[in-house]
C-alpha angles and dihedrals in degrees: 000000000000101000103116097212091059097063121102093225114047117178133191109202120186143167114227134181123171097338111066087175089095088077098059094035091054094042089052092051095048098043102038109017106038126082116245093026117239105206106184121225089206142012127215127192129196113198149129131274093271095037088054092052089051094048089050095049098040103040108020108034124097089252126059088356094164096180091057091041089055094052093047094045093056102028093244115173122249114298122193107242127136139126089295091063094058107090116202121209108237137188096252092265096070098267111132118237115235092201140346108250111133133061086250093053090051091054092051090048092052093049093047093049092045090052094051092046090048088052099047097046092049087081110086091197093059131086118200127212105191121197121200092179093109144053126030117332092250089059094053090048092051090048096050089044093050089053091052087054096044110016125118134207093273094052122098136196127204152156121225119231123206122190125238134300092021099062113110093003111141090215096054118088103149141331106284122218088233135044114285117168113211135172115248129220090268087055093251124131124249142166113250090204089069097055123112121220123186140163126237105206112214117211114226134193111237114223094176094107091061098055123098116252089243093059093051092052099034139071100260117161123240093261092048090052093045089049091050091051089048091051094049093049097043131081111296116254124177123200125183128192108195090186090066102016089240127144131190116209131159087003094303126114119206138161121238132203116260098259094045095046090047090054092051092044093052092048091046093050091051090049090054092054095040095244127166121273116278120255119215120247120264117283121254096358132086097254103203096173089059093045092050093051090045093049088050090053090046094051090047090050097043108020122241092278095062104048107105110242094226090054094046090051091051094050094047086060093055127251139239129228089249091064090049092051093045095055093040091053090050092047093053093045092050092050092049093049096048100040103030111199090347089073095079099095091047100050119105114257116218097199095249095252139070132296089044118234120194129216147139114252094213119114111253091249089059095065125071139163113225144132113287131197126240114309129258091219 
């Protein structure tokens, strides 16, 4: 179900600056000129302190109250939109931004917009229509980029187009169903009923499938989210740190339990030296020959000082196929949970035929052992 108009929660999300008309122009085009019609159930604005005051006075006041007048003029159903739906950019400590002028302001705006987009797209019952027609150009860019990072098949992106001479006129908010003479920006008179308002839908590439689940559900900044997308789309590189049992994959650093790290380290070292795929130990017996060979690989990969005592003791007793399968399954699950769709190049391949033979599909030069910083998760 990807048709936006069929979703129970339909959201119009826009950035605005000193021209709150963008809201009514976009709503008019969505609800009255688009087929099938997309009538939002709620509207959300992202703006500055001054933009919020202009939106409140122009759209939500008793007079002129252009949002309420548009609904009344065209018989639109109730749409949730009040002062609580106007989200003001702030400096991180709660102080509203009057404008976006400095590099720091841009970073704050990017993080704020990314956070809102992440929260709104977390609802599977919602479809977003995102308008980048208003606000400063950087705000529109960040909003469109945030949709690329978090958007789903049911979400849409657009810019609203208004015919001449009505564009940028403070008195124009939407084409009225009756004659209404206004003054245009060049100080001429025109009838608002004759205006044409259309949407230019903008295709976007969704990168959501490449983001780790933790970023989709957490509070990552704009920069962190972009970096995760870059890592997911870039060439795969696996780094392992035996001292701390940390790995770095798809730009994410995480710590693995001893047995899971050991398995990945053994396969990584075998990849580096071009060894044959690893067979599983024998089933229902303590396979000492397999365990001895595995321990030798592990010592080569990690060094004697970094093989956990408990794991070495277990291996010297011999291991069963069930032990191997259990830790392989846990490793695969941990990688998928931490990396999302970006986990694919790092997962252990079983060869697809029996007897199973296990290997990493990474090229040898994409695997290295080195010291890593503190983990992301």
